[in-house]
FITOR-342344 format. One record per residue (C-alpha): x negated, y, z negated; residue in one letter. Coordinates in steps of 0.05 Angstrom, whole numbers, plus 5000, padded with zeros to 4 digits. Each point is the difference from the previous one (the first is absolute). Layout:
<rs>
    x    y    z code
    X    Y    Z    A
...
</rs>
This chain:
<rs>
    x    y    z code
 7942 6419 3042    M
 5010 5042 5061    N
 4969 5007 5066    Y
 4967 5064 5028    T
 4982 5007 5073    G
 4943 5033 5034    Y
 5015 5044 5058    L
 4927 5003 5021    D
 4997 4920 5007    F
 5066 4977 5029    W
 5035 5020 5064    F
 4940 5034 5027    T
 5026 4998 5070    D
 5041 5060 4987    R
 4993 5068 4968    P
 5001 5005 4922    L
 5070 5027 4997    V
 5030 4944 5044    E
 4971 4950 4951    R
 5050 5013 4945    V
 5061 4968 5032    A
 4968 4933 5014    P
 4973 4999 4929    F
 5071 5012 4974    V
 5028 4945 5047    A
 4953 4954 4965    L
 5028 5021 4932    G
 4940 5041 4979    I
 5019 5070 4977    R
 4941 5023 4962    H
 4945 5026 5049    L
 4929 5022 4990    N
 4960 5044 5049    V
 4929 5018 5002    F
 4970 5073 5007    F
 5060 5043 4982    W
 4967 5062 5031    R
 4996 4965 5069    Q
 5067 4964 4993    A
 5065 5029 5026    P
 5026 5001 4928    L
 5063 5044 5012    A
 5022 4955 5057    E
 4984 4937 4962    L
 5039 5024 4940    A
 5062 5018 5042    A
 4996 4932 5038    E
 4994 4964 4932    C
 5061 5038 4974    A
 5037 4982 5063    R
 4988 4928 4991    H
 5009 4997 4924    G
 4923 4989 4989    A
 4948 5039 4959    Q
 4929 5024 5010    L
 4966 4962 4943    Y
 4928 5018 4999    S
 4945 5037 5037    T
 4932 5030 4992    F
 4958 5059 5023    D
 4944 4982 5045    G
 4971 5070 4990    D
 5002 5001 4924    M
 4922 5000 4995    G
 4959 4956 4955    S
 5016 4997 4924    L
 4928 4971 4993    A
 4967 5063 5028    D
 4994 5063 4953    P
 4995 5040 5062    G
 5071 4985 5021    D
 5034 5016 4933    N
 5036 5060 5025    E
 5019 4964 5063    L
 5028 4940 4962    T
 5038 5041 4950    Y
 5033 5041 5057    R
 5017 4944 5044    T
 5032 4961 4944    W
 5043 5062 4983    Q
 5023 4998 5071    E
 5010 4922 4999    S
 5042 5004 4936    L
 5044 5059 5031    E
 5009 4957 5063    T
 5019 4940 4960    A
 5051 5037 4962    V
 5029 5035 5063    R
 5010 4934 5036    Y
 5018 4958 4937    H
 4940 4953 5008    I
 4989 4966 4933    P
 4928 4974 5010    V
 4933 5032 5019    L
 4937 4963 5009    Y
 4933 5022 4972    I
 4931 4976 5021    F
 4932 5018 4975    S
 4970 5023 5069    N
 5026 5025 5063    S
 4984 4967 5066    S
 5005 5015 5077    E
 5002 4963 5064    M
 4935 5005 5041    V
 5020 4966 5066    G
 5035 4936 4976    D
 4963 4994 4934    T
 5020 5028 4932    L
 4944 5041 4966    H
 4999 5024 4930    V
 4988 5074 5000    R
 4932 5026 4978    R
 4996 5029 4933    L
 4979 5071 4993    S
 4938 4982 4959    N
 4959 4939 4976    N
 5042 4987 4939    Y
 4989 4939 4957    T
 5059 4951 4995    E
 5004 5020 4926    G
 5009 5072 5020    E
 5051 4981 5054    Q
 5041 4958 4950    Y
 4997 5054 4947    A
 5025 5054 5052    N
 5054 4950 5023    L
 5028 4992 4929    L
 4999 5074 4988    D
 5033 5018 5064    Q
 5053 4948 4987    T
 5018 5030 4935    E
 5010 5067 5034    R
 5044 4968 5054    I
 5042 4964 4948    L
 5020 5066 4969    K
 5032 5018 5068    L
 5027 4928 5004    V
 5036 5008 4934    E
 5042 5056 5031    Q
 5031 4949 5046    T
 5031 4932 4998    D
 4947 4972 5049    V
 4961 4938 4984    E
 4924 5003 5020    V
 4972 4932 5016    R
 4927 4982 5006    V
 4980 4954 5055    E
 4927 4972 5005    Y
 4976 4988 5071    L
 4951 4947 5018    N
 4935 5023 5022    R
 4996 4954 5064    F
 5051 5042 5037    D
 4958 5064 4996    F
 4934 5026 5016    I
 4973 5034 4940    G
 5009 4992 4925    K
 5070 5006 4969    I
 4991 5013 4924    L
 5062 4962 4978    V
 4997 4936 5042    D
 5016 4946 4947    N
 5057 4986 4955    P
 4958 5006 4936    C
 4983 5071 5013    L
 5071 5016 5025    A
 5030 4971 4938    A
 4952 5040 4956    D
 5019 5062 5036    W
 5075 4988 4985    V
 4982 4976 4927    R
 4959 5066 4985    R
 5056 5047 5024    M
 5052 4963 4958    D
 5057 5033 5035    H
 5069 4972 5015    P
 5002 5029 5070    Q
 4930 4973 5018    F
 5003 4927 5019    R
 4963 4947 5040    L
 5015 4962 5065    T
 4976 4931 5012    F
 4984 4989 5075    D
 4987 4926 5017    T
 4961 5020 5065    Y
 4952 5049 4967    H
 4994 4956 4941    Q
 4982 4937 5033    Q
 4952 5037 5050    R
 4965 5038 4947    G
 5002 4962 4934    S
 5038 4937 5003    G
 5029 4974 4932    E
 5070 5018 5019    L
 5036 4963 4945    L
 4952 5019 4948    W
 5007 5074 5018    S
 5075 4993 5004    L
 4999 4974 4927    E
 4950 5045 4972    N
 5027 5068 5029    Y
 5072 4984 5004    F
 5021 5049 4947    K
 4983 5056 5048    W
 5024 4969 5068    I
 5065 5025 5029    T
 4990 4979 5073    A
 4972 4941 5037    V
 4981 5008 5070    H
 4993 4939 5041    I
 4955 4984 5061    G
 4961 4938 5015    D
 4927 4997 5011    V
 4963 5009 5046    P
 5051 5028 5052    T
 5045 5039 4954    R
 5062 4964 5025    Q
 5056 4967 4963    E
 4993 4943 4950    P
 4978 4936 5030    G
 4957 5028 5054    T
 4935 5000 4960    G
 4963 4976 4939    E
 5042 5026 4941    I
 5043 4952 4960    N
 5063 5043 4994    F
 5039 4944 4968    A
 4952 5003 4939    N
 5008 5076 4999    I
 5075 4996 5000    R
 4998 4952 4944    A
 4956 5045 4959    K
 5046 5058 5011    L
 5059 4960 4980    H
 4962 4977 4937    Q
 4981 5073 4983    L
 5074 5024 5013    G
 4984 5047 5055    F
 5060 5036 5028    D
 4969 5054 5040    G
 4984 5020 5070    E
 4974 4948 5055    I
 4968 5043 5052    G
 4999 4972 5068    L
 4934 5033 5017    E
 4978 4952 5058    F
 5002 4994 5078    H
 5052 4949 5018    P
 4966 4942 5039    S
 5060 4989 5047    T
 5066 5038 4993    T
 5018 5039 4937    E
 5061 4956 4988    A
 4958 4939 5000    E
 4947 5032 4955    A
 5056 5019 4951    L
 5028 4932 5000    A
 4932 4971 4982    R
 4991 5049 4946    T
 5069 4985 4971    Q
 4982 4928 4997    A
 4946 5017 4952    V
 5029 5061 4965    F
 5077 4994 4999    P
 5034 5056 4968    L
 5053 4958 4966    A
 4975 4957 4943    Q
</rs>
């Protein structure tokens, strides 16, 4: 296993570019950043190179909604741009979501669809658009990962808001560059059944993101039994990414130590 750090969650008392060095000082060299269009990617890439780190994943906050037929040209164009950006900055992973969202005040809202489409029409469009996008993905080495988002963190309806539908999306595409992320925070908030989902969808999972519930902080701060999750991952033979997608409850070093106690990298 390997840790990846989240620039948008840790060391938030300083600008994004200045967060690279303290991550590296903690031994975390694969770094994720939200909203590539708004992030200073060139500066981040240069800072990562200077410290022997790598920008590992990102996503486009302006990608449009795959669930909305009215966004088809937008989603296709923005995915072309996202893939070009990933190749330019050697970013190996891009995230994909069924819907786009926006901040209204301090609350996330799912963007309104262009028409009153049924959920069946939305899902059919999502599948068709994903097939188009994967033809672009095949021209690169980028892995695209589905992440389902829990419905409680948003105002409005996200189409793919549970692991069953997310896994079905990946299964239907049946593509080696299209995989699933298991996020403990979203899973517990939205659906529960963490161990069952890990076991049943494991064949498609290439990353596990950790964050306790309800505060989305490090293991041991909430209700999730991370020892059981670690045991299940060990049983299944997981050797992929452990994404530290949480807000440290105290210092980053202390949060990392608590995480390492549950998810040690050395077996």
